[in-house]
C-alpha positions as CSV (number, residue, x, y, z in Angstrom):
1,X,44.4,17.8,14.7
2,X,42.5,20.0,17.1
3,X,40.6,19.1,20.3
4,X,37.7,21.2,21.4
5,X,35.5,20.9,24.5
6,X,31.8,21.0,23.7
7,X,28.6,21.3,25.5
8,X,26.9,17.9,25.8
9,X,24.1,17.7,23.2
10,X,20.4,16.8,23.6
11,X,18.8,14.2,21.4
12,X,17.1,16.4,18.9
13,X,17.0,15.8,15.1
14,X,19.7,17.2,12.9
15,X,19.4,21.0,12.2
16,X,17.3,21.3,15.4
17,X,20.0,20.9,18.0
18,X,19.7,23.0,21.1
19,X,22.6,24.5,23.0
20,X,21.4,23.6,26.5
21,X,24.0,21.6,28.6
22,X,23.1,18.0,29.5
23,X,22.5,17.5,33.2
24,X,24.5,14.7,34.7
25,X,24.1,12.9,38.1
26,X,26.9,13.9,40.4
27,X,28.7,11.1,42.2
28,X,28.8,8.8,39.1
29,X,32.1,7.6,37.7
30,X,33.7,10.1,35.3
31,X,33.8,9.3,31.6
32,X,35.7,11.3,29.0
33,X,34.2,10.9,25.5
34,X,36.4,11.8,22.6
35,X,34.2,12.6,19.6
36,X,35.7,12.0,16.2
37,X,35.4,14.7,13.6
38,X,34.6,14.3,10.8
39,X,31.9,11.7,11.4
40,X,28.4,10.9,10.2
41,X,26.8,12.2,7.0
42,X,28.9,12.8,4.0
43,X,28.0,14.9,1.0
44,X,26.8,11.9,-1.0
45,X,24.5,10.8,1.7
46,X,23.1,14.3,2.3
47,X,22.4,14.6,-1.4
48,X,20.7,11.2,-1.6
49,X,18.4,12.0,1.3
50,X,17.7,15.4,-0.1
51,X,16.8,13.8,-3.5
52,X,14.1,11.7,-1.8
53,X,12.7,14.6,0.3
54,X,12.7,17.0,-2.7
55,X,11.0,14.4,-4.9
56,X,8.3,14.0,-2.3
57,X,7.9,17.7,-2.1
58,X,7.6,18.1,-5.9
59,X,5.6,14.9,-6.8
60,X,3.9,14.1,-3.5
61,X,3.8,10.5,-2.1
62,X,4.4,7.8,-2.9
63,X,7.9,8.0,-4.2
64,X,9.6,4.7,-4.9
65,X,13.2,4.0,-3.9
66,X,15.0,1.0,-5.2
67,X,16.9,-0.5,-2.3
68,X,17.8,1.5,0.8
69,X,18.7,5.0,-0.3
70,X,21.6,4.8,2.2
71,X,22.5,2.0,4.6
72,X,20.8,3.2,7.8
73,X,17.6,1.9,9.2
74,X,16.8,5.2,11.1
75,X,17.1,7.2,7.9
76,X,15.0,4.7,5.9
77,X,12.2,4.5,8.5
78,X,12.1,8.3,8.6
79,X,11.7,8.6,4.9
80,X,9.0,5.9,4.9
81,X,7.0,8.0,7.3
82,X,7.2,10.8,4.8
83,X,5.8,8.7,2.0
84,X,8.8,6.9,0.4
85,X,8.3,3.3,-0.5
86,X,11.4,1.1,-0.6
87,X,11.5,-1.8,-3.0
88,X,14.1,-4.4,-3.9
89,X,13.4,-4.6,-7.6
90,X,11.6,-2.5,-10.2
91,X,8.9,-5.2,-10.7
92,X,7.5,-4.1,-7.3
93,X,6.9,-0.6,-8.7
94,X,3.4,-0.2,-10.2
95,X,2.9,1.5,-13.6
96,X,2.2,5.2,-13.3
97,X,3.8,8.6,-12.9
98,X,5.3,8.1,-9.4
99,X,9.1,8.6,-9.7
100,X,11.6,5.8,-8.9
101,X,14.8,6.8,-7.2
102,X,18.1,4.8,-7.5
103,X,20.1,4.6,-4.3
104,X,23.4,6.4,-3.5
105,X,25.3,3.1,-4.2
106,X,24.6,3.2,-7.9
107,X,22.9,0.6,-10.1
108,X,23.9,-1.6,-13.1
109,X,23.0,-0.3,-16.5
110,X,20.2,-2.8,-16.9
111,X,18.2,-1.2,-14.1
112,X,17.6,2.3,-15.8
113,X,17.2,0.4,-19.1
114,X,14.4,-1.7,-17.7
115,X,12.8,1.4,-16.1
116,X,12.9,3.2,-19.5
117,X,11.3,0.2,-21.2
118,X,8.3,0.5,-18.8
119,X,8.1,4.3,-19.2
120,X,8.9,4.9,-15.5
121,X,10.1,8.3,-14.3
122,X,13.5,7.8,-12.7
123,X,15.8,9.9,-10.6
124,X,19.4,8.9,-10.0
125,X,20.7,9.6,-6.5
126,X,24.0,7.8,-7.1
127,X,26.8,9.5,-5.3
128,X,28.9,11.5,-7.8
129,X,32.1,9.7,-6.4
130,X,30.6,6.3,-7.3
131,X,29.6,7.7,-10.7
132,X,33.3,8.7,-11.1
133,X,34.3,5.0,-10.7
134,X,31.6,3.9,-13.2
135,X,33.0,6.3,-15.8
136,X,36.6,5.2,-15.1
137,X,35.6,1.6,-15.6
138,X,33.8,2.5,-18.9
139,X,36.9,4.4,-20.2
140,X,39.2,1.5,-19.4
141,X,36.9,-0.9,-21.2
142,X,36.7,1.3,-24.3
143,X,40.5,1.4,-24.4
144,X,40.5,-2.4,-24.4
145,X,41.6,-3.0,-20.9
146,X,40.2,-5.7,-18.6
147,X,39.1,-4.1,-15.4
148,X,39.9,-5.4,-11.9
149,X,37.5,-4.1,-9.3
150,X,38.8,-4.1,-5.7
151,X,35.7,-4.5,-3.5
152,X,33.4,-6.7,-1.5
153,X,31.2,-9.3,-3.2
154,X,27.5,-8.6,-3.0
155,X,27.7,-5.0,-1.9
156,X,25.3,-2.8,-3.9
157,X,28.0,-0.5,-5.0
158,X,30.1,-3.4,-6.4
159,X,27.0,-4.9,-8.1
160,X,26.4,-1.5,-9.7
161,X,30.0,-1.0,-10.8
162,X,30.3,-4.5,-12.3
163,X,27.0,-3.9,-14.1
164,X,28.5,-1.0,-16.1
165,X,30.5,-3.3,-18.3
166,X,29.7,-6.4,-20.4
167,X,30.0,-9.7,-18.6
168,X,33.5,-11.0,-18.6
169,X,35.0,-7.5,-18.9
170,X,35.5,-6.9,-15.2
171,X,36.7,-9.1,-12.4
172,X,36.2,-8.6,-8.7
173,X,39.2,-8.8,-6.4
174,X,38.4,-9.0,-2.7
175,X,41.8,-9.5,-1.1
176,X,45.5,-10.1,-1.6
177,X,45.1,-13.9,-1.6
178,X,43.0,-13.9,-4.8
179,X,45.6,-12.0,-6.8
180,X,48.0,-15.0,-7.2
181,X,45.2,-17.0,-8.9
182,X,44.4,-14.2,-11.5
183,X,45.3,-15.3,-15.0
184,X,44.0,-12.5,-17.4
185,X,44.2,-13.1,-21.1
186,X,46.5,-10.1,-21.5
187,X,48.3,-9.3,-18.3
188,X,49.8,-6.1,-19.9
189,X,46.5,-4.6,-20.6
190,X,44.7,-4.3,-17.2
191,X,43.2,-1.5,-15.1
192,X,42.0,-1.3,-11.5
193,X,39.3,0.6,-9.8
194,X,37.9,0.3,-6.3
195,X,34.8,0.5,-4.2
196,X,34.6,3.9,-2.6
197,X,34.0,2.7,1.0
198,X,36.9,0.4,1.6
199,X,39.6,0.4,4.3
200,X,42.3,2.7,3.1
201,X,45.1,0.4,4.5
202,X,43.6,-2.8,3.2
203,X,43.1,-1.4,-0.3
204,X,46.6,-0.1,-0.4
205,X,48.0,-3.6,0.3
206,X,45.7,-5.1,-2.5
207,X,46.8,-2.4,-5.0
208,X,50.4,-2.9,-4.2
209,X,50.1,-6.6,-4.8
210,X,48.3,-6.0,-8.1
211,X,51.2,-3.7,-9.2
212,X,53.8,-6.3,-8.2
213,X,52.1,-9.0,-10.3
214,X,51.0,-6.8,-13.1
215,X,53.6,-3.9,-13.4
216,X,51.9,-2.4,-16.4
217,X,48.4,-2.2,-14.8
218,X,46.7,1.2,-15.0
219,X,45.1,2.9,-12.0
220,X,42.8,5.9,-11.5
221,X,44.1,9.4,-11.8
222,X,42.7,10.1,-8.4
223,X,42.1,7.6,-5.5
224,X,38.7,6.0,-5.8
225,X,38.1,5.7,-2.0
226,X,36.0,8.7,-1.2
227,X,37.2,11.6,0.8
228,X,34.6,10.9,3.6
229,X,35.7,7.3,4.0
230,X,39.4,8.4,4.2
231,X,38.7,11.3,6.6
232,X,36.6,9.2,9.0
233,X,39.2,6.5,9.1
234,X,42.0,9.0,9.8
235,X,40.0,10.5,12.7
236,X,39.5,7.0,14.2
237,X,43.2,6.3,13.9
238,X,43.9,9.4,16.0
239,X,41.3,8.7,18.7
240,X,41.4,4.9,19.0
241,X,44.8,4.6,20.7
242,X,43.7,7.2,23.3
243,X,40.6,5.4,24.6
244,X,39.5,2.2,26.4
245,X,36.7,1.6,24.0
246,X,35.3,3.0,20.7
247,X,31.8,2.9,19.4
248,X,30.9,3.3,15.7
249,X,27.4,4.4,15.2
250,X,26.1,2.8,12.0
251,X,24.4,-0.2,10.4
252,X,25.9,-3.6,10.0
253,X,25.3,-3.5,6.2
254,X,27.2,-0.2,6.0
255,X,30.6,-0.9,4.5
256,X,32.2,2.3,5.6
257,X,30.9,1.8,9.2
258,X,32.3,-1.7,9.3
259,X,35.6,-0.4,8.1
260,X,35.7,2.2,10.9
261,X,35.3,-0.5,13.5
262,X,38.1,-2.5,11.9
263,X,40.4,0.5,11.8
264,X,39.9,1.0,15.6
265,X,40.5,-2.6,16.3
266,X,43.6,-2.7,14.1
267,X,45.3,0.3,15.9
268,X,44.8,-1.5,19.2
269,X,41.6,-0.2,20.8
270,X,40.7,-3.1,23.2
271,X,36.9,-2.7,22.9
272,X,35.2,-1.8,19.6
273,X,31.5,-2.0,18.8
274,X,29.3,-1.1,15.8
275,X,25.9,0.0,17.0
276,X,22.7,1.2,15.4
277,X,21.1,2.7,18.5
278,X,21.8,3.3,22.2
279,X,19.4,0.4,23.0
280,X,22.1,-2.0,21.6
281,X,24.8,-1.0,24.1
282,X,26.2,-4.0,25.9
283,X,26.7,-2.2,29.2
284,X,28.8,-5.0,30.9
285,X,31.4,-4.7,28.1
286,X,32.0,-1.1,29.0
287,X,32.4,-1.5,32.8
288,X,35.5,0.2,34.1
289,X,36.2,2.4,31.1
290,X,37.3,6.0,31.7
291,X,37.8,7.1,28.1
292,X,35.4,6.4,25.2
293,X,35.8,7.1,21.5
294,X,32.7,7.8,19.4
295,X,32.3,8.2,15.7
296,X,29.6,7.5,13.1
297,X,29.6,6.0,9.6
298,X,28.8,8.2,6.6
299,X,25.1,7.2,6.5
300,X,24.5,7.6,10.3
301,X,22.7,10.8,11.4
302,X,24.0,13.0,14.2
303,X,20.9,12.4,16.3
304,X,22.0,8.8,16.9
305,X,25.4,10.0,18.1
306,X,23.7,12.3,20.5
307,X,21.5,9.4,21.7
308,X,24.6,7.3,22.5
309,X,26.1,10.2,24.5
310,X,22.8,10.7,26.4
311,X,22.8,7.0,27.3
312,X,26.3,7.1,28.8
313,X,25.5,10.4,30.5
314,X,22.7,8.6,32.4
315,X,25.3,6.3,33.9
316,X,28.5,8.3,34.0
317,X,29.6,11.9,34.7
318,X,30.4,12.7,31.2
319,X,32.7,15.3,29.5
320,X,33.0,15.5,25.8
321,X,35.9,16.7,23.6
322,X,35.8,16.8,19.8
323,X,39.0,15.6,18.1
324,X,39.0,17.2,14.7
325,X,41.5,16.0,12.0
326,X,40.1,17.9,9.0
327,X,37.2,20.2,8.1
328,X,34.9,19.0,5.4
329,X,33.1,21.4,3.0
330,X,32.1,19.1,0.1
331,X,28.7,19.7,-1.3
332,X,27.1,17.9,-4.3
333,X,24.2,19.5,-6.3
334,X,20.9,17.8,-6.7
335,X,20.1,16.0,-10.0
336,X,19.2,18.5,-12.7
337,X,15.5,17.5,-12.9
338,X,14.9,18.3,-9.2
339,X,16.8,21.6,-9.5
340,X,14.7,22.7,-12.5
341,X,11.4,21.5,-11.0
342,X,12.2,23.4,-7.8
343,X,13.0,26.6,-9.7
344,X,9.7,26.4,-11.5
């Protein structure tokens, strides 16, 4: 873990950040902000946003996107302004040549099949780490194993993963309490996979319980919880015990953002909040704090982190240190059809 003092940022969009120091009003109460690193965009989110922007550049607007490309209102609204049209289901997409993009969370097999039956042009922005889970589930099914999916009911990623297999071939497990009631036809021929954005600690307890009840259960060769989820939770675990309050920048429907807030709460941080924007700050809740932790979910852009810092700097004399637990260098390539189109 490393700690670095940084100049306070200004609220400019990502890739346009300036190096000028933020002016603070002298005489205000001091506030030390510990900024978690890694935080914010992961490689899968960067790829998904790039897919939409590249498709717009190649095909021109409109480009249709089934569901939110990532779970962040700021990102979605930004892409809408550029010509992306977000729909809930394919029947909202008119016939024509405008491409339809599937979100980073992945989709059930019936979705691209329905698109093909209508002759729609589709682009799959599913995160490669989610695709990995899909492939694992398919392999287990082909080998005759019933699949247990550890995840949260109704989350788009869970819906997409369950939709990779025939009905009845995969069972959702949300918590340890459900395991006792599981009565599979063949308890010696099971496999488990997980949603990629879960709490590392909670998932470990569920998996341990599965292994106790079903000693012969087969797991993935490599952990399904994605590197970005793990890294952001580890950074929070380091920072949360050191601060009076911790803010997670992210949307309420973002699983990985919700898990970050829960991790901070679990390690004893007295005040934890999940916020979309600075305008949501409940200022009375932060009265008297001297140290604030700040992080962002994997779908939250850095500009929103900077906005939160600016808001506190208007009320406190702020210093910022970055607490870095690991350096991320993961990059995912664009889908082949966008790479080839761009080359031409």
